[in-house]
VMD Tcl script that draws the C-alpha trace (Angstrom):
set ca {
  {11.50 9.89 4.22}
  {15.13 10.08 2.62}
  {16.45 12.67 4.91}
  {15.29 10.55 8.01}
  {17.73 7.67 6.52}
  {20.28 9.74 5.65}
  {21.68 10.34 9.59}
  {21.50 6.78 10.24}
  {23.01 5.43 6.82}
  {26.21 7.90 7.44}
  {26.35 6.65 11.22}
  {26.59 3.65 10.11}
  {29.57 4.23 7.77}
  {31.39 6.05 10.31}
  {31.10 3.08 12.86}
  {31.79 0.74 10.49}
  {34.96 3.01 8.96}
  {36.23 3.07 12.81}
  {35.79 -0.78 13.19}
  {37.60 -1.42 10.03}
  {40.80 -0.04 11.92}
  {40.72 -2.85 14.65}
  {40.09 -5.80 12.52}
  {42.52 -8.42 11.93}
  {44.09 -9.42 8.50}
  {41.75 -11.49 7.01}
  {43.44 -14.84 7.48}
  {43.57 -14.45 10.60}
  {39.71 -14.43 10.77}
  {37.59 -17.14 11.46}
  {36.34 -18.98 8.64}
  {32.63 -18.92 9.83}
  {32.70 -14.83 10.59}
  {30.92 -13.24 7.76}
  {32.75 -10.89 4.71}
  {30.73 -8.14 4.19}
  {27.78 -6.26 5.24}
  {25.23 -5.56 2.71}
  {22.26 -2.74 3.25}
  {19.07 -2.92 0.66}
  {16.43 -0.46 -0.41}
  {13.00 -2.09 -1.82}
  {13.61 -5.47 -3.60}
  {10.43 -7.35 -2.29}
  {12.23 -8.00 1.06}
  {11.12 -5.22 3.24}
  {11.25 -1.44 2.86}
  {15.02 -1.91 4.06}
  {17.03 -4.47 4.61}
  {20.63 -5.64 5.87}
  {22.53 -8.32 7.07}
  {26.21 -10.76 6.88}
  {27.25 -12.29 4.06}
  {29.91 -14.60 2.22}
  {32.37 -14.27 -0.66}
  {33.26 -17.23 -2.71}
  {37.44 -16.65 -3.29}
  {37.08 -15.68 -6.69}
  {34.52 -13.48 -6.01}
  {32.07 -14.64 -8.35}
  {29.29 -16.04 -5.48}
  {28.00 -14.26 -2.79}
  {25.33 -15.43 0.09}
  {23.77 -13.11 2.21}
  {21.30 -13.40 5.30}
  {19.58 -10.00 5.12}
  {16.71 -8.81 7.70}
  {13.84 -6.04 6.61}
  {11.29 -4.24 7.51}
  {8.65 -2.58 5.74}
  {6.93 0.02 8.08}
  {2.97 0.18 7.81}
  {2.49 3.27 6.28}
  {4.62 1.63 2.90}
  {3.05 -1.65 3.31}
  {-0.60 -1.53 4.96}
  {1.33 -3.73 8.20}
  {4.81 -3.31 9.87}
  {6.43 -6.53 8.57}
  {9.42 -8.15 9.06}
  {11.33 -10.25 6.80}
  {14.17 -12.58 6.70}
  {15.95 -13.44 3.48}
  {18.43 -15.67 2.00}
  {20.12 -14.51 -1.09}
  {22.88 -15.88 -3.55}
  {24.43 -13.73 -6.10}
  {26.25 -14.59 -9.03}
  {28.47 -12.76 -10.66}
  {30.25 -14.59 -13.72}
  {32.90 -11.59 -14.77}
  {34.36 -8.50 -13.48}
  {36.41 -5.72 -15.27}
  {39.14 -3.81 -13.29}
  {39.45 -0.18 -14.09}
  {42.18 2.33 -12.73}
  {42.60 3.55 -9.22}
  {40.90 0.09 -8.01}
  {37.71 0.64 -9.08}
  {35.87 -2.37 -10.54}
  {32.41 -3.37 -12.53}
  {30.46 -6.61 -12.25}
  {28.25 -5.97 -15.50}
  {26.11 -8.74 -14.89}
  {24.70 -10.39 -12.04}
  {21.73 -12.91 -11.40}
  {20.47 -14.17 -8.47}
  {17.85 -15.98 -6.34}
  {16.41 -15.27 -2.93}
  {14.30 -16.80 -0.24}
  {11.98 -14.99 2.12}
  {10.27 -15.66 4.99}
  {7.52 -12.86 6.19}
  {6.93 -12.69 10.20}
  {3.66 -12.59 11.42}
  {-0.13 -13.93 12.36}
  {-1.66 -13.16 9.10}
  {1.08 -15.20 7.12}
  {0.89 -18.55 6.82}
  {3.70 -21.77 6.02}
  {0.54 -23.60 5.04}
  {-3.18 -22.92 4.35}
  {-5.74 -23.83 7.20}
  {-7.13 -27.05 7.27}
  {-10.94 -25.90 5.79}
  {-9.59 -24.91 2.59}
  {-9.84 -28.15 0.34}
  {-6.62 -29.70 -0.39}
  {-4.85 -28.01 -3.38}
  {-7.21 -25.45 -3.58}
  {-3.96 -23.01 -3.43}
  {-0.84 -24.30 -3.81}
  {1.60 -21.33 -2.38}
  {2.48 -20.19 1.21}
  {1.63 -16.88 2.46}
  {4.70 -16.80 4.64}
  {7.42 -17.41 2.21}
  {8.49 -15.74 -1.03}
  {10.96 -17.42 -3.85}
  {12.25 -14.88 -6.13}
  {14.73 -14.12 -8.87}
  {16.89 -10.38 -10.00}
  {19.49 -9.64 -11.77}
  {21.54 -6.52 -11.99}
  {25.38 -5.08 -11.68}
  {27.29 -3.13 -9.46}
  {30.47 -1.10 -8.94}
  {32.85 -1.04 -6.58}
  {36.32 0.37 -5.27}
  {39.11 -1.68 -3.17}
  {40.65 0.17 -0.36}
  {43.86 -0.69 1.06}
  {43.43 0.14 5.07}
  {46.17 -0.77 7.14}
  {47.85 -3.49 4.67}
  {44.24 -4.87 3.82}
  {42.54 -4.72 1.08}
  {38.68 -4.18 1.81}
  {35.94 -3.57 -0.59}
  {32.88 -1.07 -1.06}
  {30.47 -1.74 -3.51}
  {27.04 -0.22 -5.08}
  {24.14 -2.55 -7.10}
  {21.37 -2.44 -8.51}
  {18.70 -5.17 -8.96}
  {15.87 -5.87 -11.14}
  {13.55 -8.71 -9.62}
  {10.37 -10.39 -9.10}
  {8.98 -13.20 -7.27}
  {6.90 -16.39 -8.16}
  {3.34 -15.01 -7.83}
  {4.11 -11.93 -9.48}
  {5.68 -14.04 -12.57}
  {2.96 -16.70 -12.76}
  {0.27 -13.98 -12.82}
  {2.30 -12.51 -15.73}
  {2.51 -15.63 -17.60}
  {-1.23 -16.21 -17.29}
  {-2.32 -12.55 -18.39}
  {0.48 -11.36 -20.94}
  {-2.65 -9.90 -22.91}
  {-3.12 -7.14 -19.82}
  {0.10 -7.21 -17.78}
  {3.87 -5.85 -18.88}
  {6.55 -6.61 -17.64}
  {7.17 -3.55 -16.04}
  {3.95 -4.36 -13.71}
  {5.83 -7.03 -12.14}
  {9.66 -6.20 -11.96}
  {11.11 -4.23 -8.53}
  {13.93 -2.24 -8.67}
  {16.33 -2.36 -5.78}
  {19.80 -0.57 -4.75}
  {22.49 -1.46 -2.10}
  {26.00 -0.85 -0.79}
  {28.48 -3.65 0.66}
  {30.91 -3.11 2.64}
  {33.96 -5.71 3.08}
  {35.51 -6.42 5.90}
}
mol new
graphics top color blue
foreach p $ca { graphics top sphere $p radius 0.5 }
foreach p [lrange $ca 0 end-1] q [lrange $ca 1 end] { graphics top cylinder $p $q radius 0.2 }
display resetview
């Protein structure tokens, strides 16, 4: 499976690199255009997800909109999701040769899964209050870290980062709290990896 993913990722990197050369200086770009593009593997928001995002001026807060896909052979159904993520990285360590490390990040997300088998609210034939959650929406929490490098191309600084996240979502967390004798933290935590390309 990984061999099948290598070519699309390399193609994306090639397209991205060529597009960078034609981009104007960041000061000339409209404020509403995204600051970066992310590609993520796993994380309870799809087998593979990606999309645009924004970062604050001090580079501590990121907000992303990711579109994810889970193939049928991994999830039973082919699932499409859309996720809003916010990540806070309180500090960054600058190293030689324009490398940097954000040793600790944490954040939250809200994911929506498309499909007729998912409900925003439970059907009326269930008693009121019988189920308190919606099957289409999943809020979650995560923490992790990242390492990056700033590259100057045509007098403009562009960033590239690799990151990892350990996360869970509401139903798993509640199940753990209610069943601490039978569940371990490793039973409810998901590991994900991703890359970020700065514009």
